[in-house]
Structures are given as structure tokens and as C-alpha cells.
C-alpha positions, 0 to 999 in steps of 0.5 A, spaced: 850 228 511 851 233 515 857 237 516 861 236 522 861 242 528 869 241 529 875 242 524 876 247 519 870 245 517 871 243 510 864 242 508 861 248 508 853 250 507 851 257 505 844 261 509 839 258 506 836 262 499 834 269 497 829 271 494 828 265 488 835 263 488 837 256 491 843 256 494 848 251 493 852 247 498 859 247 497 863 240 498 871 240 500 876 234 499 882 233 500 887 231 494 891 227 499 897 227 494 898 235 496 895 236 503 897 232 509 904 231 507 907 232 513 904 225 515 906 218 511 901 217 506 896 212 510 896 216 515 892 221 512 886 219 510 884 219 518 887 227 518 883 228 512 877 226 516 879 230 523 881 236 520 873 234 518 873 233 510 868 227 508 871 226 502 878 225 498 882 225 492 888 222 489 892 221 482 895 214 483 893 208 488 896 204 485 902 203 490 897 199 495 891 194 493 884 197 493 882 192 499 887 196 503 885 203 501 878 201 502 878 199 509 882 205 510 876 210 506 871 206 511 875 206 518 876 214 517 869 215 514 870 218 507 868 218 500 874 216 493 871 222 489 877 220 484 883 218 481 887 219 476 889 214 470 897 211 470 901 216 470 905 212 465 900 211 459 896 218 457 892 218 453 895 222 447 900 218 446 901 215 439 903 208 438 901 206 446 894 205 445 895 197 448 899 201 454 893 206 455 888 200 455 890 196 460 892 202 465 884 205 463 883 197 464 886 198 472 884 204 473 876 203 473 877 196 477 880 200 482 875 206 482 869 200 482 873 197 489 874 204 491 866 207 490 870 212 486 866 217 483 870 218 478 876 217 473 881 222 471 883 221 464 890 224 463 891 227 456 898 228 457 903 232 453 905 232 446 911 229 444 917 231 440 915 229 433 908 228 434 903 233 430 898 236 434 892 234 430 895 227 431 896 227 438 888 230 439 885 224 435 889 219 439 886 222 445 878 222 442 879 215 440 881 212 447 878 217 451 871 214 447 874 208 448 874 209 455 867 212 455 864 205 453 869 201 458 865 206 464 858 205 461 854 202 466 859 201 472 857 207 476 864 211 474 864 218 471 870 220 467 874 226 467 878 231 462 883 236 465 886 242 461 893 244 464 896 250 463 903 251 458 907 253 464 907 247 467 905 243 462 907 245 455 905 242 449 899 239 453 893 236 448 887 240 450 888 247 448 883 250 454 878 249 457 872 251 451 877 245 449 875 240 452 868 242 454 868 241 445 870 234 447 865 233 451 860 236 447 863 231 441 863 225 446 855 227 447 855 221 453 853 224 461 858 220 464 864 224 461 865 232 464 870 237 465 875 237 471 874 245 472 882 247 474 881 253 477 889 254 478 890 252 470 885 256 467 887 262 471 894 261 469 892 260 460 886 264 460 883 268 466 875 271 466 874 266 471 866 267 472 864 268 466 868 261 464 864 257 470 858 259 468 859 258 460 860 252 463 857 249 468 852 244 463 860 240 461 862 241 468 863 235 474 868 237 478 872 243 480 879 243 483 882 249 488 890 252 489 892 260 488 896 261 483 902 263 483 905 259 488 899 254 487 898 255 495 890 254 499 886 260 496 887 267 499 894 267 497 895 269 491 892 274 485 884 270 485 878 272 488 875 267 491 869 269 495 866 272 487 869 265 485 864 261 489 859 265 489 859 263 482 860 256 483 854 256 488 849 260 484 848 255 478 847 250 483 853 245 483 853 240 489 858 236 487 865 236 491 871 241 489 877 237 490 883 241 494 889 240 489 894 246 492 901 245 496 899 248 503 903 254 505 905 252 511 901 246 516 896 243 512 890 244 519 893 250 521 891 253 512 884 251 513 881 257 515 881 259 507 875 255 507 870 259 512 873 266 511 872 266 503 867 260 502 861 261 506 
């Protein structure tokens, strides 16, 4: 679909090609858990559309009937990009396999009903008294089971490494660890959700990692450390990072999972300033 010409223009179309290198369109979706929180959740769909977004993501749809959310998406002209598995049953917890499977089955039902591109399979933090290896083994086993359930549905699965400052004991150690899991599963419908905020805090060297992990990356999320506000408010060199993402031909969504420093729409100028 062509980009809108009003508002902050979250769909960014780079200016053509340069020599043999094609540039890719960068498409930004609004995370409705984090953006437009000035409004009730039900009103955020229309607000996102009015600001120029064409896609949305949010962690938990489960408080609402899928049919109601599908209607709001349709009325606002939005695409559902991703949802998470239920937060109460992450994949790494021993002794709770049945709970994880029930939660994933519910997530898959919602994802199909909403036309969601992705389900983020929550890895979770290793519980006290549980070894790192045991928690990781449960995570991989549960993820492999989930991948089989999703096969043929059109819904792809994402895994995410989270930083150890905000999520101590998280089951994945970093971006390369997540990539190794994806490679080991050897399926075309499980990939990395590369969260720039988490990667910068724990690892840095973002452009090198974006380039190296490009074949395994299905989705990006953005926020600027240290305060997790919009790009341009913190420490990351966003122009170069977006250029690296674009140079690889990435044509998927980039989720805006940040806490606006002020009012949401007033803070969207970074898209025009940094992402073109």
C-alpha cells in the first residue's frame, strides 16, 4: 500500500536506488501497549491510524474477544503485526508445560483470528533454584512444539533476547544465542525479534549484529536507551542503524516499542528526521 501523506508518516519510503544497491522501504508499526497511552486501549487503534500508522502490535489481546479486536483493526484500516503468548506461562518454566501449551494454543487462535503476522513466544526468566541448562532445555522443547502447531497456519513465531538489567536471569543470553536456537530448529517459520533497546544495553555493536543476523531476523523493535524513549532521545546512532537495516533489503515491520518522552504524536518526528 502507498504511504500516507498526513501526520508523522510512519511508513518511510527511501528515495529510490543508488547504483546496484536497492533501498528498502522501512515500515513502522505502533505498539499500542506503549504508544497512545493518553487514550483508553480501545481508542488507540483509530489514533494510530490517524497518525499514519498502517500496522499495530501489542503484547496481550486476551482481555478482549478476538472478534472485537478484528473489527477495530478493520475499521481503522490496520494490520495486526504481532501478539505475545500469555505472560503467565513463558516457555522456560519446568513443570508448567501444560500451561505453556494451553497459552500458546490460545495465542495461535487469536493470531489466526486477527490475521497477525507473528506470535512472540515469551522465553521468560529462569526461576530461582532452576539451572540455566534446565530452563533453556524447556524453552527449546516448548518452542519446537509450538513451531509444529503453527505449521501451515501462516503465523510465524518470534523469539527475543532481553537485557539482563531489566530482565535478570532471562533464558536467552543474547542475539547470537537466539540465532543459534533458530538455526537449530531449522524451520522457516521461527525467527529472531531483534529488539534494538535490549541489544544495545547488553551487547552494543549494533550494526555488526544487524548485518550478521539479517538472515535470521523476522522483526525489529526500537527504543532508545537509557530511558526507553523514542529514537533520538538517547545513545544510539539511529541514522546509521536504519541505513544498515535498509541496506539489507529488509521489508518487514519495525515495531515502535518505546515509552514516549511526551505526547505520542508530538514525538513522532524522529521517523522523518532519522529514518529517511
